[in-house]
N, C-alpha and C positions, 0 to 999 in steps of 0.2 A: 204414524211420524214416526220415525226413528226421532231414540231420546228426549224425549218431551223436557221441555220444565214442566213447576209445579205450575199449576190454574193459581187464581188470588186466593182463592177461597186454600189451596192443598199450604199456603204461608201464614194464612189467616187459623189456621190449627195446628202449625209450627211455633207461632208465637203463642199459642194456646196451652199447647204441651212445656217451654219451655219458661209458661208461669207457675205450672201447676208439676214441675219435677220437682221433690223436694230433693233426689240432692243432687246439685249440681257441683258445690262444696268437694264432694266423696269423686267423682271423679277424675281420674289418670289419664285415660285413651280414649277417644273417637275411632272405633271401627264401622266406612264404608265403603256400598258396593259402588265404584266405580258411576253408576250412571245419576246423569245430570239428579234430576227427582233426588234421588237421597242421599246425593250430594248436599244437594244445598238445604234439603231437610235436616240435613247431622251440622251443622251451621248456621241454620233458623233457632231452629230446638234446642240447642248447645253453646253458645254464644253466652250464657251465662260463666257455665264450665269453661266455655276457651280463658274469658273475661278474670276467673272467679281464680285458674290454676296455667300460669304463664307455661308448664312444660308439657302441660298437655294442648296435641297436635288430632287434628282431622288424617286419619290411613286413611286411604281408597286399598280395595281387598278385591280383586277383582273375584275371589270365585265364590264371593257371598251374591254377583250380579244373580237376575232374575234367569225363571230358568227356559222361557220357554222363547223359541226362534222370531217371533215376528218382532217386524216394526221398534215397539215403542216399548220390549222388552231391550232392545240389544241397544251399545253403548255406543259414544261417536269418540270416532279414530283418537291413539293416543296424541296424536299430534296436534290435533281439533281441541281435546283437554287439554295440557298444557301449555293452550295459547288462550286458552280459556281462565284458568286455573295467573295465568301473569296480569292474564292485562285488568282483570278485576281483584287482582291479591290474595288471588281464597289460602285461606288456614290448609291446604292441601300438603300432603306429601301424596305423588303418582310416586314413588318409585319402588311400588310392586307392579303396577303397569304395566305389564307389556302387549308389544303393535297385531299378540295375536287372541286377546281377551275377546272379540266380536267375532271370531271365529266360532258358530256353531250347528256347523258343516256335522251333519251323526259320524262318529268315533271320533272326535274331538273330546277333549276336558269337559266342555263347558256344553255341548250336545246340547238336546231337549229333551234325550230322556230314563227313565231313571233311575238306570246303572249311575249312569256319568252324574248324574245332577246328588245320588245317595254318593259319587264316591267321594263330588271335591267336596259335600257340603261335612264328609268326614274326615277330607282334605284340612276344614280352616277349620273345624271345631282342635285338631291338631295342631296348629298351626298358632291356631288362641289360645289353647291352654299352655304351647311351651312360650310363647310370645309373651305371654302378660304375667309367669307360675311367679316371678318377684317387682313385679308391684303391689303397693302396696297400695291402696285405691279402688275407684270399681274398675271396670268396662262398658263404655255405651257399642253396641255395634244397632247401626241401623243398618236393613233389607228390605226386602223384598215377601211382601203377604204369602211367594207361591214356594219361595226359599226355605223361606221359614218352618214351618214345618219341617222341610227335609231339616234342615240340622238341626232342628230343637228331635228329631224324631218323633213330632206328635201335631195326629193328625186329625184332634180328636175339633168339631164339630167345625171342617175344612170345607166347607160348602154355603158357611150363614154367608158369606158377603163372598162377589166376584170371586169364585178363586182363591178363598180364603179364609179363616177364621178373627185373622187378626183385621182390626180395625186402620182405620189410618190413623198414626198419629200413636196407639197404642199401645205402652209401652210393656212388659212384662217381665222379673228377677227370677232366677238360675244360678245353681251353684255346682261346682262340675260331681261330679257323679267318684264313687272312689275304687272304680273297674282301674285299671290295667287301660284300655282303650277312652279316649273322649269322648268319654255321653251326660248331658247336661240331664240336669231333675230341678224343676219350676221349685222357687217357691211355696209353702203352703202361704203367704199368705200375697201372696202373687197368686193366685189359685180362686181367694178368699177375694180377694178385689175387683178379678171378675162373676165375680157369683159361679163361683164352681168347687166342689169336695177339697176338699184342703191335698186330699190321696189322688195322686196323680191314677191316671187308668195303667194297669197290666202291661207288661207288653203285650200278650193275646190281643191285648184287646186293640194294641195299636194296630196290631198286624189288623183286622178286620175297621180300623179306621181309617187306615189305606186302601183296600181295596172301597170300600166306600166313595171316601177324596177324590179317586183318581174315575169313577162311576160318574161321579155327584160332576164336577171338573168335567168331563165330555158332556151331561145334560147338558148344562150351564151352556154348552156351545166353546166351549176352549182347548187349548190339547188336552191330549190325552195320556200323559209320557206313560203309563205303564205300555201304550200299543203304543209305544217308542221303541221298541226292538230290547223289552226287558221281558225273565222269566220272574212268575212269584217266587217271594224268599224264602229260601227254606229253613229261616229257621223262625222268632219270634221278635229280636232283631233288625228293626231295621234300619 
């Protein structure tokens, strides 16, 4: 099914997150993949943030879309999204979404191979760090389990669930590293909250986790991005 909506259970999970998330009053910007399930997750789970902060808005960022090119991971045409946002009066800014955001052919920005995914994850980090450098408050990003491994450059436990180590509506917290390039580090509190050591794995370990993730996803019957036109990373930075 192309660009499906949330299920009823998915909506319940969003309402649970809305109740349990402790930082709504600190949120100043909501970023979301433009796929419909993530847009509605953002609206439902962070409605308290929207209510409490008049300047807060949902910005749809196509760089955050899911990795594969199967129908459920492919978005709706921009004209369709615009009509839905208008008809339902959704608090969503689609100004960053272009007509080609659903083009996932090989060689395009949104192609389902690891080189392309890694490149747009880096572009997303660069864009977000620049966009938010003057924001006094928290930024929430709502994306997809597969893509979030590339975005955070953390492939630990990537096969715990189907194609990801992230649970539905799970939240983690990150800060920027002090490097010139835009990289994230999960906060110790976030890691402890999900039962991990407060110390994040080394970059060398992440290379091993990446290789395990690619094979693990293939074993689950999913697309293996590493077999879709990429070479093994030359260094430890993913």
